[in-house]
MIDOKE-59669 format. One record per residue: residue number from 1; residue in one letter; z, x negated, y of N, C-alpha, C in turn. Coordinates in nm, 2 decimals, m for minus. Layout:
BEGIN
{r NUM,a,{Z,X,Y},{Z,X,Y},{Z,X,Y}}
...
This chain:
BEGIN
{r 1,m,{0.00,m0.08,m0.12},{0.00,0.01,0.00},{0.00,m0.09,0.12}}
{r 2,k,{m0.07,m0.04,0.22},{m0.07,m0.12,0.36},{m0.03,m0.02,0.47}}
{r 3,l,{0.07,m0.06,0.55},{0.11,0.01,0.66},{0.06,m0.04,0.79}}
{r 4,s,{0.01,0.07,0.86},{m0.05,0.04,1.00},{0.07,0.08,1.10}}
{r 5,i,{0.12,m0.02,1.18},{0.21,0.00,1.28},{0.14,0.02,1.41}}
{r 6,l,{0.16,0.13,1.48},{0.08,0.17,1.59},{0.16,0.15,1.72}}
{r 7,m,{0.13,0.06,1.81},{0.22,0.04,1.94},{0.14,0.07,2.06}}
{r 8,p,{0.17,0.18,2.12},{0.11,0.22,2.25},{0.19,0.14,2.36}}
{r 9,v,{0.11,0.08,2.45},{0.18,0.00,2.56},{0.12,0.03,2.70}}
{r 10,f,{0.22,0.06,2.79},{0.17,0.07,2.93},{0.29,0.01,3.03}}
{r 11,n,{0.24,m0.10,3.08},{0.32,m0.17,3.19},{0.45,m0.20,3.13}}
{r 12,e,{0.46,m0.29,3.02},{0.57,m0.33,2.95},{0.59,m0.49,2.95}}
{r 13,e,{0.55,m0.54,3.05},{0.55,m0.69,3.06},{0.69,m0.75,3.03}}
{r 14,e,{0.79,m0.68,3.07},{0.93,m0.73,3.05},{0.98,m0.72,2.90}}
{r 15,r,{0.91,m0.63,2.82},{0.96,m0.62,2.69},{0.86,m0.64,2.57}}
{r 16,i,{0.73,m0.65,2.61},{0.63,m0.65,2.50},{0.64,m0.77,2.41}}
{r 17,a,{0.67,m0.89,2.47},{0.69,m1.02,2.39},{0.80,m0.99,2.29}}
{r 18,d,{0.92,m0.94,2.33},{1.03,m0.92,2.23},{1.00,m0.81,2.13}}
{r 19,a,{0.92,m0.70,2.18},{0.88,m0.60,2.09},{0.79,m0.65,1.98}}
{r 20,l,{0.70,m0.73,2.01},{0.61,m0.79,1.91},{0.68,m0.89,1.82}}
{r 21,k,{0.76,m0.96,1.87},{0.84,m1.06,1.79},{0.93,m0.99,1.70}}
{r 22,q,{1.00,m0.88,1.74},{1.09,m0.82,1.65},{1.00,m0.74,1.53}}
{r 23,a,{0.89,m0.68,1.57},{0.81,m0.60,1.48},{0.76,m0.70,1.38}}
{r 24,l,{0.71,m0.82,1.42},{0.64,m0.91,1.32},{0.74,m1.00,1.24}}
{r 25,a,{0.88,m0.98,1.27},{0.98,m1.07,1.21},{1.04,m0.99,1.09}}
{r 26,v,{1.00,m0.86,1.08},{1.06,m0.77,0.98},{1.01,m0.81,0.84}}
{r 27,e,{1.10,m0.80,0.74},{1.05,m0.82,0.60},{1.01,m0.69,0.54}}
{r 28,y,{0.88,m0.66,0.55},{0.84,m0.53,0.50},{0.81,m0.53,0.35}}
{r 29,p,{0.83,m0.42,0.29},{0.81,m0.42,0.14},{0.66,m0.40,0.10}}
{r 30,c,{0.57,m0.42,0.20},{0.42,m0.39,0.17},{0.35,m0.47,0.28}}
{r 31,d,{0.21,m0.48,0.27},{0.14,m0.54,0.37},{0.14,m0.45,0.50}}
{r 32,i,{0.12,m0.51,0.62},{0.12,m0.45,0.74},{0.01,m0.49,0.83}}
{r 33,e,{m0.03,m0.40,0.93},{m0.12,m0.46,1.04},{m0.05,m0.39,1.16}}
{r 34,l,{m0.05,m0.46,1.28},{0.01,m0.41,1.40},{m0.10,m0.40,1.50}}
{r 35,l,{m0.13,m0.27,1.52},{m0.22,m0.24,1.62},{m0.16,m0.19,1.76}}
{r 36,v,{m0.20,m0.28,1.86},{m0.14,m0.24,2.00},{m0.25,m0.19,2.08}}
{r 37,v,{m0.22,m0.08,2.14},{m0.32,m0.03,2.24},{m0.26,m0.04,2.38}}
{r 38,d,{m0.33,m0.13,2.45},{m0.28,m0.16,2.59},{m0.34,m0.04,2.67}}
{r 39,d,{m0.26,0.06,2.71},{m0.32,0.18,2.77},{m0.33,0.17,2.92}}
{r 40,g,{m0.41,0.08,2.97},{m0.45,0.06,3.11},{m0.33,0.00,3.18}}
{r 41,s,{m0.26,m0.09,3.12},{m0.15,m0.17,3.19},{m0.20,m0.24,3.32}}
{r 42,r,{m0.12,m0.23,3.43},{m0.16,m0.30,3.56},{m0.08,m0.42,3.58}}
{r 43,d,{0.02,m0.45,3.50},{0.11,m0.56,3.52},{0.07,m0.68,3.44}}
{r 44,g,{0.15,m0.76,3.39},{0.11,m0.87,3.31},{0.11,m0.86,3.15}}
{r 45,t,{0.10,m0.73,3.11},{0.10,m0.70,2.97},{m0.01,m0.76,2.89}}
{r 46,a,{m0.14,m0.74,2.96},{m0.25,m0.80,2.88},{m0.25,m0.95,2.87}}
{r 47,e,{m0.20,m1.01,2.97},{m0.19,m1.17,2.95},{m0.10,m1.21,2.85}}
{r 48,i,{0.02,m1.14,2.83},{0.11,m1.17,2.73},{0.05,m1.14,2.59}}
{r 49,l,{m0.01,m1.03,2.57},{m0.07,m0.99,2.45},{m0.18,m1.10,2.40}}
{r 50,s,{m0.26,m1.15,2.51},{m0.36,m1.25,2.46},{m0.30,m1.38,2.42}}
{r 51,r,{m0.17,m1.41,2.45},{m0.11,m1.54,2.40},{m0.06,m1.53,2.26}}
{r 52,v,{m0.04,m1.41,2.19},{0.02,m1.39,2.07},{m0.08,m1.42,1.96}}
{r 53,d,{m0.04,m1.51,1.88},{m0.13,m1.56,1.77},{m0.07,m1.52,1.63}}
{r 54,d,{m0.12,m1.41,1.57},{m0.07,m1.35,1.44},{m0.19,m1.29,1.37}}
{r 55,a,{m0.22,m1.32,1.26},{m0.34,m1.25,1.20},{m0.31,m1.10,1.17}}
{r 56,r,{m0.19,m1.05,1.17},{m0.17,m0.91,1.15},{m0.17,m0.83,1.28}}
{r 57,l,{m0.19,m0.89,1.39},{m0.20,m0.82,1.52},{m0.34,m0.80,1.57}}
{r 58,r,{m0.37,m0.68,1.61},{m0.50,m0.65,1.67},{m0.46,m0.57,1.80}}
{r 59,v,{m0.53,m0.61,1.90},{m0.51,m0.54,2.04},{m0.64,m0.47,2.08}}
{r 60,i,{m0.62,m0.35,2.12},{m0.72,m0.26,2.17},{m0.69,m0.22,2.32}}
{r 61,t,{m0.79,m0.23,2.41},{m0.75,m0.20,2.55},{m0.83,m0.08,2.60}}
{r 62,h,{m0.75,0.01,2.66},{m0.80,0.12,2.74},{m0.82,0.08,2.88}}
{r 63,p,{m0.94,0.10,2.95},{m0.97,0.07,3.08},{m0.87,0.12,3.18}}
{r 64,r,{m0.82,0.25,3.15},{m0.73,0.31,3.25},{m0.63,0.39,3.15}}
{r 65,n,{m0.52,0.42,3.21},{m0.41,0.48,3.14},{m0.45,0.63,3.11}}
{r 66,a,{m0.43,0.66,2.97},{m0.48,0.79,2.92},{m0.36,0.87,2.85}}
{r 67,g,{m0.24,0.80,2.84},{m0.13,0.87,2.78},{m0.10,0.82,2.63}}
{r 68,k,{0.02,0.85,2.60},{0.06,0.81,2.45},{m0.01,0.86,2.35}}
{r 69,g,{m0.05,1.00,2.36},{m0.12,1.07,2.25},{m0.27,1.01,2.24}}
{r 70,a,{m0.32,0.97,2.35},{m0.46,0.92,2.36},{m0.46,0.77,2.30}}
{r 71,a,{m0.36,0.71,2.32},{m0.35,0.57,2.28},{m0.33,0.57,2.12}}
{r 72,i,{m0.25,0.66,2.07},{m0.23,0.67,1.93},{m0.36,0.72,1.86}}
{r 73,r,{m0.43,0.81,1.92},{m0.56,0.85,1.87},{m0.65,0.73,1.85}}
{r 74,t,{m0.66,0.64,1.96},{m0.75,0.54,1.95},{m0.70,0.44,1.83}}
{r 75,a,{m0.58,0.41,1.82},{m0.52,0.33,1.72},{m0.55,0.38,1.59}}
{r 76,v,{m0.53,0.52,1.56},{m0.55,0.58,1.43},{m0.70,0.57,1.39}}
{r 77,a,{m0.79,0.58,1.48},{m0.93,0.57,1.45},{m0.97,0.42,1.41}}
{r 78,r,{m0.90,0.32,1.45},{m0.91,0.18,1.40},{m0.84,0.14,1.29}}
{r 79,a,{m0.73,0.21,1.26},{m0.64,0.16,1.16},{m0.70,0.15,1.03}}
{r 80,e,{m0.65,0.05,0.95},{m0.71,0.02,0.82},{m0.60,0.04,0.70}}
{r 81,g,{m0.49,0.09,0.75},{m0.38,0.10,0.65},{m0.39,0.23,0.57}}
{r 82,d,{m0.30,0.25,0.48},{m0.28,0.38,0.40},{m0.19,0.48,0.46}}
{r 83,y,{m0.09,0.42,0.52},{0.01,0.49,0.59},{0.02,0.44,0.74}}
{r 84,m,{0.09,0.51,0.82},{0.11,0.48,0.96},{0.24,0.51,1.01}}
{r 85,v,{0.29,0.44,1.11},{0.42,0.47,1.17},{0.40,0.43,1.32}}
{r 86,i,{0.44,0.50,1.41},{0.44,0.46,1.56},{0.56,0.38,1.60}}
{r 87,l,{0.55,0.28,1.68},{0.66,0.19,1.72},{0.63,0.18,1.87}}
{r 88,d,{0.71,0.24,1.95},{0.70,0.21,2.10},{0.75,0.07,2.14}}
{r 89,a,{0.69,0.02,2.25},{0.71,m0.12,2.29},{0.83,m0.13,2.39}}
{r 90,d,{0.91,m0.01,2.40},{1.02,m0.02,2.50},{1.16,m0.07,2.44}}
{r 91,l,{1.16,m0.11,2.32},{1.28,m0.16,2.26},{1.39,m0.06,2.23}}
{r 92,e,{1.36,0.07,2.24},{1.46,0.17,2.21},{1.48,0.18,2.06}}
{r 93,y,{1.37,0.16,1.99},{1.38,0.17,1.84},{1.38,0.03,1.77}}
{r 94,d,{1.45,0.02,1.66},{1.46,m0.11,1.59},{1.35,m0.11,1.47}}
{r 95,p,{1.27,m0.20,1.47},{1.16,m0.21,1.37},{1.23,m0.24,1.23}}
{r 96,q,{1.35,m0.30,1.23},{1.42,m0.32,1.11},{1.45,m0.19,1.03}}
{r 97,d,{1.43,m0.07,1.09},{1.46,0.05,1.03},{1.33,0.10,0.95}}
{r 98,i,{1.21,0.04,0.99},{1.09,0.09,0.93},{1.09,0.08,0.77}}
{r 99,p,{1.15,m0.03,0.71},{1.15,m0.04,0.57},{1.24,0.08,0.51}}
{r 100,k,{1.34,0.13,0.58},{1.41,0.24,0.54},{1.33,0.37,0.53}}
{r 101,l,{1.23,0.38,0.63},{1.14,0.49,0.63},{1.04,0.48,0.52}}
{r 102,l,{1.01,0.36,0.48},{0.92,0.34,0.37},{0.98,0.36,0.22}}
{r 103,a,{1.10,0.35,0.22},{1.17,0.36,0.08},{1.14,0.48,0.01}}
{r 104,p,{1.16,0.61,0.07},{1.13,0.73,0.01},{0.99,0.75,m0.04}}
{r 105,v,{0.89,0.69,0.04},{0.75,0.69,m0.01},{0.73,0.60,m0.12}}
{r 106,l,{0.78,0.47,m0.11},{0.75,0.39,m0.23},{0.82,0.43,m0.35}}
{r 107,d,{0.94,0.52,m0.34},{1.00,0.57,m0.46},{0.94,0.70,m0.50}}
{r 108,g,{0.84,0.75,m0.44},{0.77,0.88,m0.48},{0.85,1.00,m0.44}}
{r 109,r,{0.95,0.99,m0.35},{1.03,1.11,m0.31},{0.97,1.19,m0.19}}
{r 110,a,{0.88,1.12,m0.12},{0.84,1.18,0.00},{0.70,1.12,0.04}}
{r 111,e,{0.63,1.21,0.12},{0.50,1.17,0.18},{0.51,1.15,0.34}}
{r 112,v,{0.59,1.24,0.41},{0.61,1.22,0.54},{0.76,1.20,0.57}}
{r 113,v,{0.79,1.10,0.64},{0.92,1.06,0.67},{0.95,1.05,0.82}}
{r 114,y,{1.07,1.10,0.87},{1.11,1.09,1.02},{1.22,1.02,1.02}}
{r 115,g,{1.23,0.93,1.12},{1.36,0.86,1.15},{1.44,0.95,1.25}}
{r 116,n,{1.56,0.98,1.20},{1.65,1.08,1.27},{1.76,1.00,1.36}}
{r 117,r,{1.75,1.01,1.49},{1.84,0.94,1.57},{1.98,1.01,1.58}}
{r 118,t,{2.08,0.93,1.58},{2.21,0.98,1.60},{2.26,0.95,1.75}}
{r 119,f,{2.27,1.04,1.84},{2.29,1.01,1.98},{2.44,1.00,2.00}}
{r 120,g,{2.48,0.89,2.07},{2.62,0.86,2.10},{2.63,0.81,2.25}}
{r 121,s,{2.74,0.79,2.30},{2.76,0.75,2.43},{2.70,0.62,2.46}}
{r 122,h,{2.68,0.54,2.36},{2.62,0.41,2.39},{2.47,0.40,2.36}}
{r 123,s,{2.42,0.52,2.31},{2.27,0.52,2.29},{2.20,0.63,2.36}}
{r 124,a,{2.26,0.72,2.42},{2.20,0.83,2.48},{2.16,0.80,2.63}}
{r 125,y,{2.04,0.84,2.67},{2.00,0.83,2.81},{2.08,0.90,2.90}}
{r 126,s,{2.10,1.03,2.87},{2.17,1.12,2.95},{2.21,1.25,2.87}}
{r 127,f,{2.31,1.32,2.91},{2.36,1.45,2.85},{2.23,1.54,2.84}}
{r 128,w,{2.15,1.55,2.96},{2.05,1.66,2.96},{1.93,1.60,2.88}}
{r 129,y,{1.91,1.47,2.86},{1.80,1.42,2.78},{1.83,1.47,2.63}}
{r 130,v,{1.95,1.45,2.59},{1.99,1.48,2.45},{1.98,1.64,2.43}}
{r 131,m,{2.03,1.71,2.53},{2.03,1.85,2.51},{1.89,1.90,2.50}}
{r 132,g,{1.80,1.85,2.59},{1.66,1.88,2.59},{1.59,1.85,2.47}}
{r 133,n,{1.62,1.74,2.40},{1.57,1.71,2.26},{1.61,1.80,2.16}}
{r 134,k,{1.75,1.84,2.17},{1.80,1.93,2.07},{1.74,2.08,2.09}}
{r 135,g,{1.72,2.11,2.22},{1.65,2.24,2.25},{1.52,2.25,2.18}}
{r 136,v,{1.44,2.15,2.21},{1.30,2.15,2.15},{1.30,2.15,2.00}}
{r 137,t,{1.40,2.07,1.94},{1.40,2.07,1.80},{1.44,2.20,1.74}}
{r 138,t,{1.55,2.26,1.81},{1.60,2.40,1.76},{1.49,2.49,1.78}}
{r 139,t,{1.40,2.49,1.87},{1.29,2.58,1.89},{1.20,2.58,1.77}}
{r 140,a,{1.16,2.45,1.74},{1.07,2.43,1.63},{1.13,2.48,1.49}}
{r 141,n,{1.26,2.46,1.48},{1.32,2.52,1.35},{1.33,2.67,1.34}}
{r 142,v,{1.34,2.74,1.47},{1.35,2.87,1.47},{1.21,2.93,1.45}}
{r 143,l,{1.11,2.87,1.51},{0.97,2.92,1.50},{0.91,2.90,1.36}}
{r 144,f,{0.95,2.80,1.28},{0.89,2.76,1.16},{0.99,2.77,1.05}}
{r 145,n,{1.10,2.82,1.07},{1.20,2.84,0.97},{1.23,2.72,0.89}}
{r 146,s,{1.25,2.61,0.96},{1.27,2.47,0.90},{1.41,2.42,0.95}}
{r 147,y,{1.44,2.31,0.91},{1.57,2.24,0.96},{1.55,2.10,0.98}}
{r 148,i,{1.47,2.05,1.08},{1.46,1.90,1.10},{1.56,1.88,1.20}}
{r 149,g,{1.59,1.75,1.20},{1.71,1.70,1.29},{1.66,1.63,1.43}}
{r 150,d,{1.53,1.59,1.43},{1.49,1.52,1.56},{1.34,1.52,1.56}}
{r 151,l,{1.29,1.62,1.64},{1.14,1.64,1.65},{1.08,1.54,1.73}}
{r 152,e,{1.15,1.48,1.84},{1.10,1.39,1.93},{1.09,1.24,1.89}}
{r 153,t,{1.15,1.22,1.77},{1.16,1.07,1.73},{1.03,1.01,1.72}}
{r 154,c,{1.02,0.89,1.77},{0.90,0.81,1.76},{0.86,0.78,1.63}}
{r 155,f,{0.96,0.75,1.53},{0.94,0.72,1.40},{0.90,0.82,1.31}}
{r 156,k,{0.76,0.84,1.30},{0.71,0.94,1.22},{0.61,0.87,1.12}}
{r 157,l,{0.65,0.86,0.99},{0.56,0.78,0.90},{0.49,0.88,0.80}}
{r 158,m,{0.36,0.87,0.79},{0.29,0.96,0.71},{0.15,0.89,0.67}}
{r 159,p,{0.08,0.94,0.57},{m0.05,0.89,0.54},{m0.14,0.89,0.65}}
{r 160,i,{m0.22,0.79,0.67},{m0.31,0.78,0.79},{m0.41,0.90,0.79}}
{r 161,e,{m0.45,0.94,0.66},{m0.55,1.04,0.65},{m0.49,1.19,0.69}}
{r 162,l,{m0.36,1.19,0.65},{m0.30,1.32,0.70},{m0.29,1.33,0.85}}
{r 163,y,{m0.26,1.23,0.92},{m0.25,1.23,1.06},{m0.39,1.26,1.12}}
{r 164,r,{m0.49,1.19,1.06},{m0.62,1.22,1.11},{m0.66,1.37,1.09}}
{r 165,s,{m0.62,1.42,0.98},{m0.65,1.57,0.96},{m0.58,1.67,1.05}}
{r 166,l,{m0.48,1.62,1.11},{m0.41,1.71,1.21},{m0.49,1.72,1.34}}
{r 167,d,{m0.57,1.63,1.37},{m0.66,1.63,1.49},{m0.57,1.66,1.61}}
{r 168,v,{m0.48,1.57,1.64},{m0.40,1.57,1.75},{m0.47,1.56,1.88}}
{r 169,r,{m0.46,1.65,1.97},{m0.53,1.64,2.09},{m0.45,1.61,2.22}}
{r 170,s,{m0.31,1.63,2.21},{m0.23,1.61,2.32},{m0.24,1.46,2.37}}
{r 171,r,{m0.27,1.43,2.49},{m0.29,1.30,2.55},{m0.16,1.23,2.58}}
{r 172,g,{m0.06,1.31,2.61},{0.07,1.25,2.65},{0.18,1.26,2.55}}
{r 173,f,{0.30,1.27,2.60},{0.42,1.30,2.51},{0.43,1.42,2.42}}
{r 174,g,{0.33,1.51,2.47},{0.32,1.64,2.39},{0.28,1.62,2.24}}
{r 175,m,{0.23,1.50,2.22},{0.17,1.47,2.08},{0.29,1.48,1.98}}
{r 176,e,{0.41,1.46,2.02},{0.52,1.46,1.92},{0.54,1.60,1.88}}
{r 177,a,{0.53,1.70,1.97},{0.55,1.84,1.93},{0.44,1.89,1.86}}
{r 178,e,{0.31,1.84,1.90},{0.19,1.89,1.82},{0.18,1.84,1.68}}
{r 179,v,{0.22,1.71,1.66},{0.23,1.65,1.52},{0.34,1.74,1.44}}
{r 180,t,{0.45,1.76,1.49},{0.55,1.83,1.41},{0.52,1.98,1.39}}
{r 181,g,{0.46,2.04,1.49},{0.42,2.19,1.48},{0.31,2.20,1.37}}
{r 182,k,{0.22,2.11,1.37},{0.10,2.11,1.27},{0.15,2.08,1.14}}
{r 183,l,{0.25,2.00,1.12},{0.30,1.97,0.98},{0.38,2.09,0.93}}
{r 184,l,{0.46,2.14,1.02},{0.55,2.26,0.98},{0.46,2.39,0.95}}
{r 185,r,{0.35,2.39,1.03},{0.26,2.51,1.01},{0.19,2.50,0.87}}
{r 186,r,{0.18,2.37,0.83},{0.12,2.35,0.69},{0.23,2.35,0.58}}
{r 187,r,{0.35,2.38,0.62},{0.46,2.39,0.53},{0.49,2.24,0.47}}
{r 188,i,{0.47,2.15,0.55},{0.51,2.01,0.51},{0.63,1.98,0.59}}
{r 189,r,{0.75,1.96,0.51},{0.88,1.94,0.56},{0.91,1.79,0.56}}
{r 190,p,{0.93,1.72,0.67},{0.94,1.58,0.68},{1.08,1.54,0.61}}
{r 191,y,{1.08,1.43,0.54},{1.20,1.37,0.48},{1.27,1.29,0.60}}
{r 192,e,{1.39,1.30,0.60},{1.46,1.23,0.73},{1.56,1.12,0.67}}
{r 193,v,{1.55,1.02,0.74},{1.65,0.91,0.73},{1.72,0.87,0.86}}
{r 194,p,{1.84,0.83,0.85},{1.91,0.79,0.98},{1.85,0.66,1.03}}
{r 195,i,{1.83,0.64,1.17},{1.79,0.52,1.23},{1.88,0.50,1.35}}
{r 196,s,{1.88,0.37,1.40},{1.94,0.33,1.51},{1.86,0.35,1.63}}
{r 197,y,{1.93,0.36,1.75},{1.85,0.39,1.88},{1.93,0.36,1.99}}
{r 198,r,{1.87,0.30,2.10},{1.93,0.27,2.22},{1.83,0.31,2.34}}
{r 199,a,{1.87,0.42,2.41},{1.78,0.47,2.51},{1.78,0.38,2.64}}
{r 200,r,{1.67,0.36,2.70},{1.68,0.29,2.84},{1.68,0.40,2.95}}
{r 201,g,{1.72,0.36,3.06},{1.72,0.44,3.18},{1.60,0.45,3.26}}
{r 202,r,{1.60,0.52,3.37},{1.48,0.53,3.46},{1.45,0.39,3.53}}
{r 203,e,{1.56,0.32,3.57},{1.54,0.19,3.63},{1.48,0.09,3.53}}
{r 204,e,{1.49,0.11,3.40},{1.43,0.02,3.30},{1.29,0.07,3.26}}
{r 205,g,{1.24,0.18,3.32},{1.11,0.22,3.29},{1.09,0.33,3.20}}
{r 206,k,{1.18,0.41,3.18},{1.18,0.53,3.09},{1.08,0.62,3.16}}
{r 207,k,{0.99,0.68,3.08},{0.88,0.76,3.15},{0.89,0.91,3.11}}
{r 208,i,{0.95,0.95,3.00},{0.95,1.09,2.96},{1.04,1.17,3.06}}
{r 209,t,{1.00,1.29,3.10},{1.07,1.38,3.20},{1.08,1.53,3.13}}
{r 210,w,{1.16,1.60,3.22},{1.17,1.74,3.17},{1.04,1.81,3.17}}
{r 211,k,{0.94,1.78,3.23},{0.81,1.84,3.22},{0.75,1.83,3.08}}
{r 212,d,{0.77,1.71,3.02},{0.73,1.69,2.89},{0.80,1.78,2.78}}
{r 213,g,{0.93,1.82,2.81},{1.00,1.92,2.73},{0.95,2.05,2.74}}
{r 214,v,{0.91,2.09,2.87},{0.84,2.22,2.88},{0.71,2.22,2.80}}
{r 215,e,{0.64,2.12,2.82},{0.51,2.11,2.75},{0.54,2.12,2.60}}
{r 216,a,{0.63,2.06,2.54},{0.65,2.06,2.40},{0.69,2.20,2.35}}
{r 217,l,{0.76,2.28,2.43},{0.79,2.42,2.39},{0.67,2.50,2.38}}
{r 218,w,{0.57,2.48,2.48},{0.45,2.55,2.50},{0.37,2.51,2.37}}
{r 219,i,{0.35,2.38,2.33},{0.28,2.35,2.22},{0.33,2.41,2.09}}
{r 220,l,{0.46,2.40,2.08},{0.52,2.46,1.95},{0.48,2.61,1.94}}
{r 221,g,{0.49,2.68,2.05},{0.46,2.83,2.05},{0.31,2.85,2.02}}
{r 222,r,{0.23,2.76,2.07},{0.09,2.76,2.04},{0.05,2.75,1.90}}
{r 223,e,{0.12,2.65,1.84},{0.09,2.60,1.70},{0.15,2.72,1.60}}
{r 224,r,{0.26,2.78,1.65},{0.32,2.88,1.56},{0.23,3.00,1.55}}
{r 225,t,{0.15,3.04,1.65},{0.06,3.15,1.65},{m0.07,3.13,1.58}}
{r 226,r,{m0.10,3.00,1.56},{m0.23,2.98,1.49},{m0.21,3.01,1.34}}
{r 227,r,{m0.33,3.03,1.28},{m0.33,3.05,1.13},{m0.31,2.92,1.07}}
{r 228,r,{m0.23,2.93,0.95},{m0.22,2.81,0.87},{m0.35,2.78,0.80}}
{r 229,p,{m0.39,2.65,0.81},{m0.51,2.60,0.75},{m0.51,2.62,0.60}}
{r 230,r,{m0.63,2.64,0.54},{m0.63,2.65,0.40},{m0.62,2.51,0.34}}
{r 231,p,{m0.56,2.50,0.21},{m0.55,2.38,0.14},{m0.68,2.31,0.13}}
């Protein structure tokens, strides 16, 4: 099995070097490739990426910023792995947790695995951020009669062909809700494993806002009203 790690990047010159170093230092239980999509960065991100020498790394560049969902769509189209997982470059997630996501797949217990964050005082960005995340997740559970713990998690591991079949169109952070809504509409229930997490603040470059939460609710409602695709 080969795993494609997809990393969307936008203006992360202060963190991208550490993010790549951490991702490439993990002892994975399978072959990997790391696809970085520089989504129109205007700082020194591109220069830092050009200096990294690792055969497992491939860099794709967007001429202008198109959003996280668009960056992942580009990466998925170029990926050569059997499975994929998204890893943001903001250092909020620990790539050392990725083998934990792979374990249920390699053991034959699961096909889709989500990393479930446990929010605490040392890891949460704010009370309202956590409540917004829980609100969106609860809405998905009510609409689709499911019980997932963390819809907005970045760590969503699944077969690359399954993700392609979802035909995710959201260009921004709404992709998280769209992916989950389309999986639940197909009655695919993600297997969840606990992961570590440390949120950064606005002054550190955190980009998601309350508007993204509203968009996520709208997307979930839209996906719930659509017909379930035939097998």
